[in-house]
C-alpha positions in Angstrom: 0.4 -3.5 18.6 1.8 -0.6 16.9 3.9 0.4 14.1 6.8 2.7 16.7 6.9 3.3 20.0 5.2 4.7 22.8 7.6 7.2 24.2 6.7 10.7 25.4 9.4 11.6 23.3 9.7 10.2 19.1 5.3 10.6 20.1 5.9 14.4 19.5 8.0 13.8 16.6 7.1 10.3 14.6 4.1 9.5 12.4 3.0 6.1 14.0 0.3 3.7 14.2 -1.6 2.1 16.8 -3.6 -0.7 17.1 -5.9 -1.3 20.6 -8.4 -4.3 20.4 -9.8 -6.6 22.9 -10.4 -8.8 19.7 -9.8 -13.0 21.4 -7.8 -14.0 17.9 -5.0 -11.1 18.4 -4.8 -11.2 22.3 -3.8 -15.7 21.4 -1.4 -14.7 19.1 0.5 -12.4 21.1 0.0 -14.3 24.5 1.7 -16.6 21.8 4.4 -14.4 20.7 5.5 -13.5 24.4 6.1 -17.8 25.1 8.2 -17.6 22.4 10.3 -14.8 23.1 10.1 -16.1 26.9 11.4 -19.6 25.7 8.4 -21.1 26.9 7.2 -22.5 23.4 7.7 -22.0 19.9 5.0 -20.8 17.5 4.9 -22.1 14.3 1.2 -20.4 13.1 0.1 -17.6 13.3 -3.4 -16.4 11.7 -3.1 -12.7 11.9 0.0 -11.5 12.6 3.3 -12.3 10.0 6.5 -12.6 12.6 10.0 -12.4 11.9 12.4 -13.4 11.4 10.6 -17.3 10.8 7.6 -16.1 9.0 7.4 -12.9 7.9 9.7 -11.9 4.5 8.2 -15.9 3.1 4.8 -14.4 4.3 5.0 -11.3 1.9 6.8 -12.8 -0.8 3.6 -15.0 -0.5 1.3 -12.3 -0.9 3.1 -10.6 -3.7 3.1 -13.7 -5.4 -0.7 -13.9 -5.4 -1.5 -10.5 -7.0 1.0 -11.8 -9.9 -1.7 -14.8 -10.1 -4.7 -13.0 -9.4 -3.1 -10.3 -12.0 -3.1 -12.9 -14.8 -6.0 -14.1 -14.3 -7.7 -10.7 -14.6 -8.5 -10.2 -11.1 -8.0 -6.6 -9.8 -4.3 -6.8 -8.1 -2.2 -4.0 -6.6 0.5 -3.4 -3.8 1.4 -0.7 -1.7 3.9 -0.4 0.7 4.7 2.1 2.8 7.8 2.1 4.7 10.9 3.7 6.2 13.8 1.5 4.2 13.8 -1.1 1.6 16.8 -2.6 0.8 16.0 -6.4 1.0 16.8 -8.1 -2.4 14.6 -11.0 -2.1 11.7 -8.6 -1.7 12.9 -5.9 -4.2 13.2 -9.0 -6.9 10.1 -10.3 -5.5 8.4 -6.5 -6.4 10.2 -6.5 -9.7 8.7 -9.8 -10.7 5.3 -8.2 -9.9 6.4 -5.3 -12.2 7.1 -7.6 -15.2 3.8 -9.5 -14.4 2.1 -6.2 -14.9 0.8 -5.4 -11.4 1.1 -1.9 -10.4 3.0 -1.7 -7.2 3.2 1.8 -5.5 5.6 2.5 -2.5 6.4 5.4 0.2 9.4 5.0 1.7 11.4 7.4 4.1 14.6 6.6 3.4 16.6 4.9 1.4 14.7 2.9 -1.4 17.2 -0.2 -3.1 14.4 -0.4 -6.0 14.6 1.9 -9.1 11.4 2.5 -10.4 10.9 2.9 -13.9 13.4 0.7 -15.4 11.3 -0.4 -18.7 11.1 -4.4 -18.6 11.5 -4.2 -14.9 9.9 -1.3 -12.9 7.6 0.3 -15.0 4.9 -0.2 -13.3 6.2 0.7 -9.9 5.9 4.2 -8.2 8.7 5.4 -5.2 7.2 8.5 -3.5 8.8 10.3 0.0 6.7 13.0 2.1 8.8 15.2 4.7 7.3 17.1 7.0 6.6 18.7 10.4 7.0 14.9 11.3 9.0 11.6 10.6 7.0 9.6 8.4 7.0 6.0 10.8 4.6 3.7 10.4 4.7 0.9 7.9 1.9 -0.1 5.8 1.7 -3.6 3.8 -1.3 -3.5 1.1 -2.1 -6.3 -1.6 -5.6 -6.0 -3.5 -6.2 -9.6 -2.9 -8.6 -9.9 -6.2 -10.6 -7.3 -4.3 -10.7 -8.1 -1.1 -7.5 -6.2 0.6 -4.9 -8.2 3.0 -3.6 -4.7 4.7 -1.1 -5.5 7.9 0.6 -2.7 9.8 3.6 -3.4 12.2 7.1 -2.5 13.5 9.2 -3.9 10.0 11.2 -2.3 7.8 12.4 -4.3 4.9 16.0 -4.5 5.8 18.0 -7.8 7.2 18.4 -6.5 10.9 14.4 -6.5 10.4 14.0 -9.6 8.8 16.6 -11.9 10.2 17.9 -10.5 13.0 14.7 -9.2 15.1 11.9 -10.3 16.7 9.4 -8.0 14.2 5.3 -8.4 14.2 2.9 -7.8 11.5 -0.6 -7.1 12.5 -3.4 -7.8 9.9 -5.9 -5.2 10.2 -9.3 -6.5 9.3 -12.5 -4.1 10.0 -13.4 -2.2 6.9 -13.4 1.1 8.7 -10.0 0.9 9.9 -9.5 -0.6 6.1 -10.8 2.8 4.2 -8.6 4.8 7.0 -5.2 3.0 5.9 -6.8 3.6 2.3 -7.3 7.5 2.8 -3.8 8.0 3.8 -2.0 6.0 1.2 -3.8 7.3 -1.3 -3.2 10.8 0.1 0.6 9.9 0.0 0.6 8.9 -3.2 -1.2 11.7 -4.7 -0.2 13.8 -7.5 -1.8 16.6 -5.6 0.0 16.1 -2.8 3.7 18.0 -2.3 6.2 14.6 -2.2 9.7 13.7 -3.7 9.8 11.1 -6.8 12.1 8.8 -7.1 13.2 8.6 -11.1 14.6 5.5 -12.9 18.1 7.5 -12.8 18.3 7.0 -8.6 18.0 11.0 -8.7 15.2 12.3 -6.9 12.7 15.3 -8.2 10.5 17.6 -5.5 7.4 17.9 -6.1 6.0 21.5 -4.9 3.8 23.5 -7.4 1.6 22.4 -9.7 1.6 23.2 -13.4 -0.3 26.3 -12.7 2.0 27.9 -10.0 -0.2 26.8 -6.9 1.4 25.2 -3.8 0.6 21.3 -3.6 -1.5 20.4 -0.7 0.4 18.9 2.3 -0.1 15.1 3.5 0.5 15.8 7.3 -1.7 18.4 7.7 -4.4 17.2 6.1 -3.7 13.8 7.8 -4.2 16.4 11.3 -7.4 17.6 9.4 -8.9 14.3 9.2 -7.8 13.6 12.6 -9.0 16.7 14.2 -12.5 16.5 12.3 -12.8 12.5 13.8 -11.9 13.9 17.5 -15.2 16.7 16.8 -17.2 14.1 15.6 -17.4 15.8 12.0 -18.1 13.2 9.5 -14.8 12.0 7.1 -14.9 12.3 3.6 
């Protein structure tokens, strides 16, 4: 499973996540998905996957609603999304409802974002950041705090009508604690005030963040990610 194509050209340009596994449950569900694509059978239930066009949007809406319930019950609640584009009205409205309820929402978007953060009474708890660098940000991460036991997905879908309504797209739930920690570090890095980024303002304008108040240059998300990967290859401990 991956967030992009294994293409020799785009793999040199795009930043992506890939997931290789021998997990029988994942293999079973992917087999069912391919059977559905071939017309052999129609699958109605997935445990580790959210698949468009039937179940993906509704699955995400349920997770958002659960975060609202958890926040209202005093449990840990947070939504973190890494996307290429966010334009689906239904998902945006659900994120607004989460913000109105007080749920912190962090969005790392590469391109189009129709959601407006920081609007009083509507989106005060939502922050939107964009990272531009050597590689084209392309991975999609969907993080729901789930009362302290994070439910985390990676996948191919953006929050657009073509992805949610007119294509077969799949998100896969990541369950290994080490993998969840890795995605946590990446999301934290991308949303950090210590990293270079563009911030979306409540008036719809983007502001570039490149230097700290003392004039020093902020860190680079992609360079730090590459250093982490290189350290992992050398067997060095990961901070």
